[in-house]
ZALOTI-980332 format. One record per residue: x, y, z of N, C-alpha, C in turn; residue in three letters. Coordinates in steps of 0.05 Angstrom, whole numbers, plus 5000, padded with zeros to 4 digits. Example, Ala and Ser with C-alpha at 12.3 -4.5 7.8 and 13.67 -1.06 7.14 Angstrom:
526448865156524649105156526449345156ALA525749555142527349795143525850015157SER
***
This chain:
595018217066597118337051599718357068MET599318467092601518497110602618227118ARG600818047122601717777130603417637109PHE602517677084604017557062606817687060SER606917957065609518087064611317987086VAL610117947110611617847133612817567127PHE611117407115612017127108614317137088ILE614117317069616317327049618917417061SER618717617081621117707094622317487112VAL620417347125621417127143622816907127LEU621916857103623216647086626116727079ARG626416987074629117077066631017107090SER629917187113631617237137631816987155VAL629816807152629716577170632216407171GLY633316327149635816167150638116307164PRO638216577162640416717175640016707205VAL637516747214636916747243637416477254VAL636616267240637015997250640015937252ILE641516027232644515977232645816117256GLY645016367262646216507284645516377310ILE643016287313642216157338643715897342SER644015747321645515497323648515547330LEU649615757320652415827326652815887356GLY650916047367651116117396650815857412PHE649115687404648615437420651115267420THR652415237398654815067396657115187412LEU657415457412659515587427659115547457SER656615557466656115507494656815227502LEU656215047485656814767490659814727493LEU661414847475664314817476665514927501SER664315157512665315267537664815087560VAL662514957559661914767581663814537581ASN664714447558666614217557669314297567TRP670314517561673014597569673214687598THR670914727611671014797639672114567656GLU671814327648672714097663675614047657GLU677314217669680214197664681413967679ALA683313827666684713597677687413687687CYS688313587709690913657720692613417723TYR695113467728697013247728696513057752ALA695313167774694912997797692312847796ASP690812877774688312727771685912857783GLY686013097798683713227810682313397790THR679913467795678213637778677413887794GLU677414117782676514367794673714437784VAL671814437801669114487793668414787793GLU669614947813669015227814670715387795ASP669415527777670815677757670215977762VAL672316137766671916417772672216577746THR670516777743670516947720672217187726VAL674017267708675817487712674517747704GLY676217957703675218217696674218237668GLN675618097650674818117622672817907614ASP671717767634669817557628671017307618GLY673817277620675117037610675216827633LEU675316597626675316377645678216317654LEU678716337680681416257690681515957690LYS683715857680684115567679682915437655GLY681215577640680015467616681615537592ALA682015337574683615387550681815477528ARG682715667513681215757490680915537469LYS678915557454678415347434680715317414PRO682115547407684315517387687015447399ASN687115427426689615337440691815537437SER691315787429693415987426692816207445ILE694816267463694416477482695216747470SER693916967480694417237470696117377491THR696917627484698617787501697117857527VAL694517887525692917967548692417737568ASN693217497561692617277578694817247600ASP695217467615697317467635696617297658VAL694117317667693217167691693116867685GLU692416797660692316517653695116397653SER697116567645699916467645700916417673GLU699916587693700816547720699916287731GLU697616187722696515937732697715687718ASP699315727697700415497682702715367698PHE702615117703704614967717706014767698GLU708514817692709914637673710414367686PRO710514157669711013887679713813817671ARG715413737690718213677686718413377678ILE719613337654720013067644722812987651VAL723312787667726112707674727612617650PRO730212687649732012627626733212347630TYR732912187610734011917610736111907587LYS738611847595740711837575740311597557GLN740511647531740111437511742611257511VAL742110997513744210807512745210777483GLN747610877478748710857450750010587446GLN749210467424750410207417753210247407SER754810037409757610047400757710117370ALA759310317362759410377333760510157317PRO759310117293760309907276763009987264LYS764709797263767409837252767209867221LYS768110097212767910147183770410027169VAL769909857150772109737136773109927114PHE775609987115776910157094778909987079ARG778509977053780309807037783109937036ALA785009767029787809857027788110047003LYS786709986981786910146957784110246949TYR784110476936781610586926780210396906ILE781810276889780710096869779309866882SER780309766905778909546919776209646931THR776209876942773709986954771610036933GLU772410126910770610186888769909946871LEU771209716877770609476861771909476834GLY774009626830775309636804777209396801MET777309276778778909046773780809086750ARG783008936750784908936727783608786704GLU784708816681783408706657784108406652ARG786608336654787408066644789307936663LEU788707676669790507506685791407286666PHE794107226667795207016650796306796667VAL795306556662796306316676797706136656GLY800206066661801805896643802005626657VAL801305416642801405146652804105026644LEU805704956664808404856658808904606674THR811304506674812104256688814904276697SER815804086714818504096724820604056703LYS819903926680821803876659822204116640ASN820204296640820304516620820304796633THR820104806660819905076672822405236669ILE824705106669827305246666828105296637ASN826605196619827205236590825005396577THR822805246569820605386556819205586575LEU819005506601817705686620819205956622GLY821805946624823406196624823106356599VAL822906216576822606356550819906496549ALA817806356559815106486559815206736577VAL816406706600816506936619818007176606ASN820207116592821707336580820307466557ARG818507336544817207446520814507586526THR813307526549810607646554810407796580ILE812207736600811807856627812008156627SER813708276610813908566610811808706593HIS810008546581807808666566805208636581HIS805008446599802508386614803008436644LEU800808506658801108586686801708346704ASP800208126701800507896720800707646704THR803007506708803507246695804307056717VAL802706846721803206646742803606376728VAL805606226737806205966726805205756746PHE803805556735802605336751804005076743PHE804904926764806304676759805504476780THR806004226775805304016794807503956815GLY810003976807812203916825813204166839SER814404116862815604336878818604346873ARG819504536859822404566854823704726876ASN826104646883827504796903828405066893ARG829205076868830105326856828005426836LYS827005656841825105786822826605986805VAL826205986779827606176762827006466770PRO829106626769828906906778826807056761HIS825207216776823207386763820607246755GLY820206996764817806846758816206786783MET813606816781811806746804810606476797PHE811406276813810705996808808905886831VAL806805756823805005616843805205316838VAL806105166858806504886855804304736871SER803004546858800804396870801704136884HIS804204046878805203816892804303556881GLY803203546857802303296845802503326814ASP803603116801804003126772801603046756GLU799402966768797002886753795903126738ARG795403096713794603326696791903436704LEU790003246708787203346714787203476742ILE788703356760788903466787790103746787TRP792103786770793404046768791504256756ASN789904166736788004346724785804436744MET784904236760782904296780784004486801PHE786504426811787704596831788304876821GLN788904896795789505166783786905336783THR784705216774782205366774781305436802ILE781605256821780905316848782605536860ARG785305526854787105726864786306006854TYR785606016829784806276817782206376830ILE780306186834777806266847778206366875LEU780206266889780806346917782406596919ASP784106656899786006876902785607106882HIS784607056858784707256837781907326825TYR779807186833777307216819776107496823ILE776807626845775707896850777508116840ASN779708046827781608246818781808276788GLU780708086773781008096743778408026730TYR778108136706775708086690776007846671ASP778407806661778807586641781307426650TRP781107166644783206976651784106816626PHE786606846620787706716597789606486606TYR789106246596790806016602792205916577PHE794705846581796305756558798505576568VAL799305386551801505206558804205336552GLN806305236564808905356560810205286534ASP809005116517810005046491808505206469ASP807305426477805905596457807005886460ALA807306016438808106296438805606466437TYR805606676454803306856456804207136448THR802807256429803307536423801807706443GLU803307806463802107916487800308156480ALA801308336463799808576457797108516443ASP797108306427794608236413792608116432ARG793507946450791607816469790508026488ILE792108226495791208446512789208616497ARG789708676472787908836456785208696452THR785308426449782808276446781008306470LEU782108266494780308276518779508556524VAL781008756515780109036519777609106504GLU777008946483774608996467772308816475HIS772708656495770608476505769208596529LEU766608566530765008676553765508496577SER765908616601766808476624764508296636MET762008346630759808196642758907966625ASP760307896603759607676586760707416597ARG759107206593760106936599761206826573GLU763806786573765206726547767306516552LEU767506326533769406116533770606116505TYR772906236501773906306474776706186470MET777106066446779605946439779405816412GLY780705586410780605426385778805186390SER776305186379774404976384775304706373PRO774904496389775604226381773304036388GLU772903816372771003606378772103426400GLU770303326417771203146438772002876425PHE773902746438774902496428772702286429ILE772202156406770201956404767502066394GLY767102326397764602446387762202376402GLY762502266427760102186443758702426455GLU760102636460759002866474758603106454MET756403226456755803466440757303706450GLU757803896432759204136440762204116433GLY763604336438766404356432767904486455LYS770304386460772004496480774304656467TYR775704816483777904976472780504816476CYS781904776453784404626454786504786469TYR787804656489789604786507792204876494GLY793004746472795504826459795505106449GLY793205206440793005476430792005676451PHE791605586475790705756497787705816495GLY786605926516783705986516783206206537TYR781006346532780206566550777606496564ILE777606546590775106506607774406766620LEU771906826620771007076633770607026663SER770707246678770307226707767507116714ARG765507216700762807136706762406836700SER763806726680763506446674764906276697LEU767206366706768506216728766906226753LEU765606456759763906466783761506286781LEU760406266757758106076753759005786755ARG761505736748762605466749763505386778LEU764005576795765205526821763705326838GLN761005336841759605146858759804856848PRO760404816822760404546811763204436806PHE765204566816768004486810768604216823LEU767704176848768103916861766703696846GLU764303746836762903536821764403466796ASN765603656783767103596759769503426765CYS770803476788773103316795772303026800ARG770002986812769202716820767802566798ASN766302706780764602566761765702546733ASP767502726725768402736697771102596695ILE771302406678773802256673774902336646LEU777402416645778602496620781602476622SER783002446600785902426599787302686594ALA785702886584786903146577785703356595ARG787303536606786203746624784403946609PRO785104016584783404206570780704086563ASP780703826556778103686551776503656576GLU777803596599776303576624775003846631TRP776504066628775404326634773104396615LEU773404326590771304376570768704226577GLY768903976585766603816592765303926617ARG766904026636765804146660764204396654CYS765304566637764004816629761404756614ILE761404566596759104506580756904376597ILE757704196615755704056632754204236651ASP755604426662754404586684753804876676TYR754804966653754105246645752905256617THR753105026602752005006574753405206556SER755905276562757505456545759505286528MET759505336502761305206484763705386477ASN765905266469768205426460767605556434CYS768305806431767905956406770506086398VAL770906116373773306256363772706536353SER770106606352769306876343767006966361GLU767207226369765107336386764807636379TYR762407716370761807986364763908116345GLU764707956325766608056305769508036313GLY770107946337772907906346773707626342LEU776007586329777007316323779307236341GLN779306986349781506866364783306716343TYR785306866332787006756312789206586324HIS789706356312791906176321793106046297HIS795505936302796905806280798505566290TYR798305346275799705106282802405096267GLU804505086282807205106271808204826264LEU809404796240810504546232813104486245GLY814104236243816604156255818904306240LYS820904396256823304526246822604766228ASN820404906235819505126219821105376226SER821705536205823005796209821006016207ASP820606176229818606386228819006586205PRO821506636198822106836177821106746149ASN820706476147819906376121816806326119LYS815406366141812506346141811306596129GLU809806556108808706786093805606796094GLN804306606106801406606106800206826123SER797906936115796607146130795607046157GLU794906786157793906666182796206676203GLN798606626195800906626213801406916223PHE801207106205801807386212799707506231LYS797207396230795107506247794807346273ARG796407146278796006956300796407096327ALA794607016345795007096373796906906387LEU796606646381798306436392799306256370THR801806156375803005966356803805716372VAL803105486361803605226376804205016355HIS805904816361807604786384810404916380PRO811604996402814305106402816104896414VAL818204826400819804596409822004666429SER823104906427825404976445825405286449ASP826905376469826905666475827905836451PRO829805736436830905886414828705946394GLU827005756388824805796370822806006381GLN822405996408820706186421821706466417MET824306506420825506776417825406866388TYR825706686369825506756341822606846334ARG820706706345817906786341817407066353LEU818507106376818107366389819307596373HIS821707546362822907746346821307806320ARG820307586308818707616284816207786288TYR814707716309812207856314812708136325PHE814908176339815608446349816208626325THR817608526306818208686282815708756267GLU813808576265811308636252809808856267ILE809608836293808209036309809609306308GLU812309296307813809546305813409686279LEU813309526258812809646231810009756229GLN808109626242805309726242805309996257LYS806810016278806910266293808110486277THR810310426263811510636245809610716223TYR808210526211806210596190804010766201ASP803110706225800910866237801911146243GLU804411176253805511436258805611606233ILE806611476211806811616185804011706175ALA802111526179799411596171798211826186LYS798711826213797712046229799112306223LEU801712296217803112536210802112656184GLN801512476164800412576139797612706143ALA796012586160793412696166793612976179GLU795512996198795913256211796813466192ILE798513396173799413586153797113676135LYS795413476127793113546110791113726124ASN790613676150788713836165789814116170VAL792514136174793614396181793514586157SER793214486133793014666110790614846111VAL788414736122785914896123785615036150VAL787615016167787515156193787915456190ALA787415596211787515896210790415986204PHE792315866216795115946212796515786190GLU795015616176796215466155798115256165GLY800215206150802214996158803615066184ASN803515316193804915386217803615256241ARG801015176239799715046261800814766266SER802114646247803214376250806014406261ALA806414346286809014376298811014166288GLN813514236290815614036282816813926308TRP817313666309816413456291813313426292PRO812213326271809313296269808313096290VAL806413176305805313006326806613036353GLY808713196355810013246381808913506392ILE808713526418807613756431809214006423ASN807814236422809214486416811214556438PRO813214726432815214796451814114946475PRO815614936497814815076521815115376517PHE813015526526813015816523813515936551GLU815716066556816216186582814416426586PRO813516456611811816686618813416926627LYS815916886635817617106643820517026636SER822317216640825117166633826416956651ARG825216906674826316716692825716426683PHE823816396665823016126656824216056629GLU825916226618827116166592829015926595VAL828715736577830315496578833115546569LEU835015426582837915476576839015266557LYS840415356537841815176519844515106530TRP845314856527848014756534849614716509GLU852014826510853914796487855714556492TYR856114386472857814156475859314086449PHE861413946452862813826429862813516433THR864313376417864413086421866013006445GLU867613176456869313106479868613256505GLU867413496502867013666526864213796525GLU863313876549860814026552861414276568ILE860114496561860614746574858414826593TYR857314636607855314686628855614446648SER856814496670857514286689855914316715CYS855614096729854014086753855314256775ILE857914246777859314386798859814676792ASP858814776769859115056763861615126747GLY863314936742865814996727865015046697SER866615216683865815296656866015066636PRO867614866641868014656621868714396635LYS867614176626868313916638868113706616CYS869213476621869413256602866713116599GLU866013046575863712886570864312596578LEU862612476595863112196603860412076610HIS860411816612858011666620855711696601GLY853311736612850911746596850811986578ILE852112206586852212446569853812396543ASP856012256546857612196522856112006503ARG854711816515853111626499850811776485MET849711976498847512126487848412286463ASP850712426465851712586443852412406419VAL853712176424854411996403852011886388ALA849911826404847411716392846011926375ASP846012176384844712386369846112436342VAL848812436343850312476318849812246298ILE849811996308849311766290846511786279ASP844611866295841811886285841612106263THR843012326267842912536247844112446221ALA846412306221847612206196845812006183ILE844511826199842811626187840311746174ARG839111946187836812076175837512236150GLU839812356150840712506126841112316102LEU842412086107842711886086840111776076ASN838211746095835611636088834211826069LYS834712086072833312286056834712326029ARG837412316027838812386002839912145987TYR840011905999841011675983838811595964MET839511475940842311405932843811625916PRO842511855915843812065900846412155914VAL846212195940848412285956848812105980LEU851312065987851911916011853712086029HIS853012106055854312286073855812136095MET858212236101859812126123860612356142LYS860612296167861312506187864312546187LYS865112806187867912876191868412966219GLN866713156228866913246256864413406264GLN864013436290861913606300863113876306LEU862114076292863214346296862014476321ILE859314476323857914596346855614416353ASN855114396378852814246388851314396410GLY848714396409847014536429844814346437TYR844114346462841914186472840514336495ARG837914276498836414386521834114186526ARG833314176551831114006558828514166560PHE826614086543824014216543822114026559ASP821014126581819313946598816813846584PRO816013966561813613886547814313696524ILE816513756510817213596486819313386492ARG821313446507823613266511826213416507GLY828313276499830913396495831113486466MET831813736462832113856435835113886429GLU835913836404838713866396838914026371TYR841014186369841814326344844714256339THR845314136316848114046310849014186285LEU851514286285852914376262855014166255ASP854414016233856113796225857713856201LEU860313776201861913786177861913506165GLN860913496140860413236127862013206102LEU862612966095863712896069861512776052GLU860812916030858612836012859812705987VAL858912465982859812315958857412265941VAL857712335914855512285896855812015883ASN854011955864854011695851856411645833GLN857711855824860111825808862611795824LYS862411825850864711795868866112055875GLY865112275865866212535871865312615899HIS867112735914866512815942867313095947SER866013215967866813475976865813506005ARG866913696019866313746047864313976050SER862113926065860114136069859514156099ILE858214376106857214406133854214416133THR853014256150850114226151849014256179LYS847014426182845714456209843214286209ARG842914126230840513956233839314006261VAL836713946263835313966288834013696294HIS834213616319833213356328831713396354LEU829813216359828313206384828212916394VAL829012876419828612616432826212646449ARG823812566440821312616454821112456480PRO819612566498819012426523817312176517LEU818211946528816711706522814211696539SER812511496533810111466548810611386577ARG809211506595809611446624808511176630ILE810111016643809310746650809110716680GLU806810626690806410586718807310306725ILE809310286743810410026751809109946777ILE807809716778806609626803808709566824PRO808309666848810109636870808809486893MET810209336908809009206932808109416952PRO806209336969805009516989807009557012TYR807309807020809009867043807410047062VAL808310077086806910237106808910407122THR807910627132809610807148809710727178GLU808510497185808410407213810810237220ALA812510177201814810007206816810137224THR817909977243819910077261822610077247ARG824110297250826710327238828910287259VAL830810117254833110077271835510237260HIS836210447273838310627263841010537275ILE842910477257845510377265847610607260ILE849010687282851010897280853710787288ILE855510737268858210647275859810887286PRO861410827307863011037320865910947322LEU867711127313870611077317871711297337THR874211277342875411467361875111757352LEU875311797325875112067314872212177315GLN870312007320867512097318866312187345ASP867812167366866712217392865712507396ARG867012697383866312977386863613047375ASP862512877357860012937344857612807358TYR858112647379855912497392854012687406VAL855012887420853313067435851313207417ASN852213317395850413457376848413257364HIS849413017357847612827345845412747364PHE846012687389844012607408842012837414LEU843013077414841313307419839213337397GLU840113317372838313347349836413107348VAL837512867352835812627350833712617372PHE834412707396832512707417830112887411ALA830613127400828413307393826713207370SER827913057352826512957328825212687332ASN826212527351825212257354824312187382ALA825912247403825112177430822712327439PHE822712587434820512757444817912717428GLU818112617404815812567387814912277387THR816312107403815711827404815811687377SER817911757362818311637335818811337338GLU817611187320817810897320820510817309ASN822610857325825310807316827010737340ALA829010567336830910487356833710557347ILE835110697365837810797359839810597372LEU841710507355843810317365846510427357THR848410447376851110527371852910287368PHE854710307350856710097345859510207351LEU860610137374863210237382865410067369PHE867210197354869310057339871910107353ILE873109897364875809907377877809777359TYR880209897359882409747347883609567369ASP885309377362886309187382887609317406PRO889109527402890409657425888309787443VAL886409927432884310047448882609847463GLU882209617450880609407463881909287487ALA884609267487886109157510886009347533GLN885709607528885709807550882909897558GLN880909747549878109847554877409857583VAL878609677600878009687628879409917643ASN881809987634883210207646882510477634GLN882310487607881710737593879910677570ASN877310697575875310647553875010907537ASP875610887512875511127495872611227491ILE870711047495867811117492866411147519PHE867911197540866711227566864911467567ALA865811687555864211937555861611897539SER861811747518859411697501857411527517VAL858311327531856511147546855211307569LYS856711497581855411657602853311837590SER853711947566851712107553849211947547GLN849611697539847311517534845711477559ILE847111437581845611407607844111657614ASN845211887608843712137614841112147599VAL841212087573838812097557836811887564TYR837711647573835911437581834511517607GLU835811667625834511767649832611997643ARG833312157624831612377616829012277602LYS829312067586827011957572826711667581TYR825011617602824911347614824011127595PRO822411197574821410997556823410927534THR825711067533827611027512829910857522VAL830710667505833110507510835010537486LYS837510587491839510617470841510397472ILE841210177458843109957460845710027446PRO847909887453850509927440851909667438TRP853609637417855109397412858009477408ILE859809317420862709367417863909167398SER865709267380867009107360869909167360VAL871608957358874508997356875308917328LYS876709097314877609037287879909227279THR881609127261883709297251882909447226GLU881109327211880209457186877209487187ALA876109727193873109757194871909697166PRO869809537167868409457142865409447148SER863909567130861009577133859809297133GLN860809117116859708847114860208697140ILE862608717151863308577176861608677199LYS861108937200859409047221856608937219PHE855508937194852808857190852508557195MET854608397191854408117197853808077227ASP855108237244854608217273851808307280ILE851008537269848408657276846108487265ILE846508377241844408227228843607977245SER845507857257844907617273843407677298LYS843407927307842107997332839208107328LYS838208107303835608217297834008017280HIS831308027282829607857265830007927235PRO829007747218829407777189827708017178VAL825508087192823808297181824608577192ASP827008597203828008857214828709047191THR827909297193828709507174831009657186LEU833309657173835709787182836010057167PHE837110257182838110497170841010537179PHE842810497161845710527168846510817162LEU847510957182848011247180850711307193ALA851411567191853811667203853111847226LYS855011897244854512057268854112347261ILE855012437238854712717230852012767216SER850312557214847812587200845612687219THR844112877210841712977225839312827215ASN838112667232835812487225833312607236ILE831212617219828512707227826412517218ASN823912557227821712377220821012377191SER821412607178820812627149822512427133GLU825112417139826712227125826111937133PHE825611887158825011617167822511507153LEU820511677147818211587132819011517103ASN820711667091821611607064823411357064ARG824811307086826411067088824510827089CYS822210847103820310627104819010587077ARG818310807063816810777038818610687015MET821110747015822910686993824410416997ASN824210307020825510037025823309827025SER823409647006821309447002822609167004ILE821609017023822708747028822608577003ASN824808456996825008276973824508416947ASN824908686947824308836922826309056918TRP826809226938828409466934829809546959GLN832309656956833809776977834310066970VAL834610236990834610526986837310646996PHE838710786978841210926985840811226981PHE840111377001839511666998842111816993PRO841912036979844112226975843612466993ILE845212477015844712687035845712957025HIS844713167039845713437034848113487052PHE850413517040852913557054853413857058GLN853613937083854214217089857214267084GLU857714507073860514587069861814657095TYR864414677095865914767118865015057124ASN864015107148862915367154865015587152LEU867515527156869615727153870015807124ASP869115637106869315707077866815827067VAL864515697072861915797062861016057075SER861816097100861116347114863716487123TYR865516527104868016657110867616947117HIS868817027139868517307149865617377156ASN863917167162861117217169860517047194GLN858517127210857816967233856516707224PRO857316487237856216227230853316207239HIS851516107221848716077229848315837248PRO846215857264845615637282844615397267ALA843215447245842215227228842715297199LYS843815107185844515147156842115077139VAL841315257122839015217104839915067079ASP837914957066838414807041838614997018LEU840915127015841415316994844015236980VAL844415346956846615266940849315336952LYS849515566965852115656976852715537003ASP850915387014851315267041852214977039ALA851814847016852614567014851814446987GLY852114186985851414046961850413766968GLN849113636948848313356951850813186944PHE851713036963854212896960853812636945ASP854212646919853812406902856112206905ARG858212276918860412096922860111916947GLN858111976963857711826988855611616984SER856211366993854311146992854111017020PHE854611157041854711037067852011017081GLU850111197074847411167085845910967069GLU844410797082842910587068840610497085ALA838310437072835910327084835310057070CYS835209847086834709577075833609397097PHE832309177088831308977107833408767112TYR833208657136835208457145835008207127ASN832608137118832307897101833707937075ALA833608177064835008237038838008227043ASP838908327065841808317071842708027074TYR841207867089842107597093842107437067MET840107477050840007337024842407417007THR842907677005845207776989847807677000THR848007687027850507597039851007297034ARG848907137033849206847027850406806999THR849606976980850606946953853607016950ARG854707136970857507216970859406986980MET858206776991859806587005862006466988VAL861306396963863206266946865606456940ALA865006706934867106896928868806956953ASP867506966976869007017001870906797007VAL870106547001871906317006874406326989GLN874106436965876406466947878106706955GLU876906916964878307156971877007296995ASN878107257019876907367043877107677044GLU879007787029879308077029877008227016GLU875208077003873008196989871108337009ILE871008237034869308357054870308637062LEU872908687059874008947066874109137041GLU874109017018874309186993871709276982SER869409166993866809236984865309387006LEU863409556998861609677018858809557013ASP856909647029854209537027852909586999ILE853409826989852309896962853309706941TYR856009666939857109486919856109206923ASP855709126948854808856953852008806941MET850209006946847508976935847408986905PHE849009166893849109186864850208936851VAL852108816863853508586850852108316856LYS851008286879850108026887847007996892TYR845608216895842808186905840808126883SER840908276860838808256841836308426848GLY836508576870834308756878834509026864LEU832409176865832509456855834109616875HIS836209746866837809926883837010216876VAL835310336893834210596889836010806902PHE836810996886838611216896837511476886ARG837111656906835811916899836712126920ALA836712376912837312596930835212606952VAL836112666976834412667000834712937014GLU832913127009833213397021832813397052PRO831413187063831013187091833313067107ALA835312967093837612847106840013027104LEU840613177126842913357126845213227141HIS847613317133850013217146851913447151GLN852913467175854813677182857413627167GLN858913847164861613817152863213637171TYR864413437159865913237175868013127157HIS870513177164872713057148872912757155TYR872512597135872412307139875212187132GLN875911997149878511857144878011637124THR879411647102879011447080880811207085CYS879610977083881010727088882410627063ASN885010627062886410537037886110237032PRO885210087051884909797047882409727031ARG880509927029878209877012879009886983LEU877109826966877609816937878410096927SER879810106905880710356894878410546888GLU876210436878873910606872872710736897GLU872410576918871310676943873110886956ILE875710826955877711016966877611286951TYR877511266924877411506908874811666914HIS872511526917870111666924870311816950ARG871611686969871911816996873612066993CYS875912046979877612286976876112506961VAL874712436940873212626924871012766941GLN869812606959867712716976868912926995SER871212867006872613067024873213317009ASN874213296984875013526969872513696962LEU870413566952868113716944866513826967GLU866913716991865413807015866514047028GLY868914147019870114387032868414637026LEU867714667001866214906993865914906963GLY864315096953863915126924866415236911SER866515216885868915306870869215606873ARG867015756873867216046875868216126903SER867315976924868216046951871115976955GLN872015756945874815676947876615876930LEU875515956907877016146891877316416905ALA875316506920875516756935877616736957MET877716496970879716456991882516466980LEU882916336957885516346944886216626936LEU884316766926884817036917885617216940PHE884217186963885017346987887717266997GLU888317006995891016917005893217036987GLN892717026961894717136943895017446947GLU892817576951892917866956894517916982GLN894117757002895517797027898517737024GLY899217537008902017477004903417686988ASN901917806969903118006952903718266967SER902118316988902518567003904518517026THR
***
């Protein structure tokens, strides 16, 4: 009985006892393994000493984690020093940064236009095509076989140097693949004897997906019918996608060698069909390529077919006059469509405004124009200007009344004519209105809407029976702000070196010290990329005495002082002898001494030049495109502007300290190449009248002879000290008058001069 009980207890406890015994055995085995500690020098320690707590010195615990009580084990730990090896850094890769963000992001323009022309038609039909489409499309390039010496103004022409038609077509496609394939999605080719409605062709490609392989135009059967497929007839133009041209690029040489054809459009069509299996189509995804064949001696105004009115291209055009008539016809159609669309949108706005919360008040007048500007404080309230047909009572110089002239006079006349026309459009044929006079006129510029006008007109009203009477009518008009247009400009950089030219006469010597002091702090000390050149102007008497009494000796000594102070700076100077100082004559001498890519800044000795302005001079002067004539800030005479006050060391850009001198045109930034080209165009006129060199200044020369953009704007970074300038009576009457007016306006403001006169009269009366 007892034995059976013992066996039953052993069965229940036995596994536990066996497990405990096995655990002790394994723990002893693990201690024996860790006793054989390895050291860095390769020796083994066989004697293991037991510490106070029974722990093994030098033996690592099974969990590899030491406790706080393992002080003695930490004392025996010997760290191993790993020597530091400097990592050899490879040369950093040069990161390519594109010139424009669009290039880096892979953005492309939508449409490229290539016009196929010839030496016989480039000056007639080619010019007509350029005048009718170039201002509607971004890029228009003319391709021709012959190299003409004279290229029509405003046209970009690529000459291949060979009159063979197939060769020209091959060279044109290859030129586009080399220069434009990464910049445009669609390529439109047309002959110069076809009229293209530019807005319609642009609208068509805007609705096409850029990744499609497409060959679109007027499909034609191949001559003889031996080859399957259709090509696009070149007379009506055709559109090629970028992806299709890229697919065709590897086989272009094969097409030139293997395909024989008499027509360039047929040759290109066979090349596309053979190597890409793409046929010409006139319709794609619901979009139609409309074209129209024009008959001989056809008058566009008499064409009434819907096919003609919908046409993208019209062919053939016999002469430039017919091209211009077609352009006028289609422009009138598009203009009328625009007016109809505006009227439709205005009607929809009125209908929707009825159910709006504020009712018809939510529809601003005029319908579709932005609501008026709402000032947030009394300082933002827009000011109304009062005017009549002859005068305006808000003047730039602060005077209470001045004469209407120039663009302001044209603006007032146009607004009055528009008001009479709109009134007659509303009341005719019941009433006919004629203007008698403008009683009151008000205008203000709203930065959100545009220019607003309120006119009180005295009108003569005539009814259908011929009876008339005089009435007064108030009308409101708005000249809305037009759509902002981004004009592409050539790339310029701020790294260009500026050559500053300072003409000096006897009267200018006193200003040299201040000029050099300011220029040294702004340019020499900052290592500005600019070269300063002085032009010493002697009259014949002064030139004869230069060895005994040089009037510019003090200036030359000052130059030497600054060159010694700044060893890296050189200040060249040029001496000129003349009786009549002339900007053009001076620049003729300087231009010959500099390369054609030199950027000049022609300035006066009283001008304070800094790096901020020099950067704008670089950015606003574009070779073969634009010259820059800044309007400097002219300081008033300090005795007038700071009368009975201490003169400041530096004059701030404030209203009472000076003004922007709009009468001065002497500062100029331009490239030497542009000057030389413009100067060459004057040769014929100079031969007839040599005095023209003395009667014109640089500004008038560029305006009259260059054809470049003449950019003129106020320049807050360009200050000029008060300096009474000697006006040359030998110059033209207009230049002389500008000089005199500049002297008068540069004395002080009207209020300051009035206070001086008032004090003088008060002193005389006492």
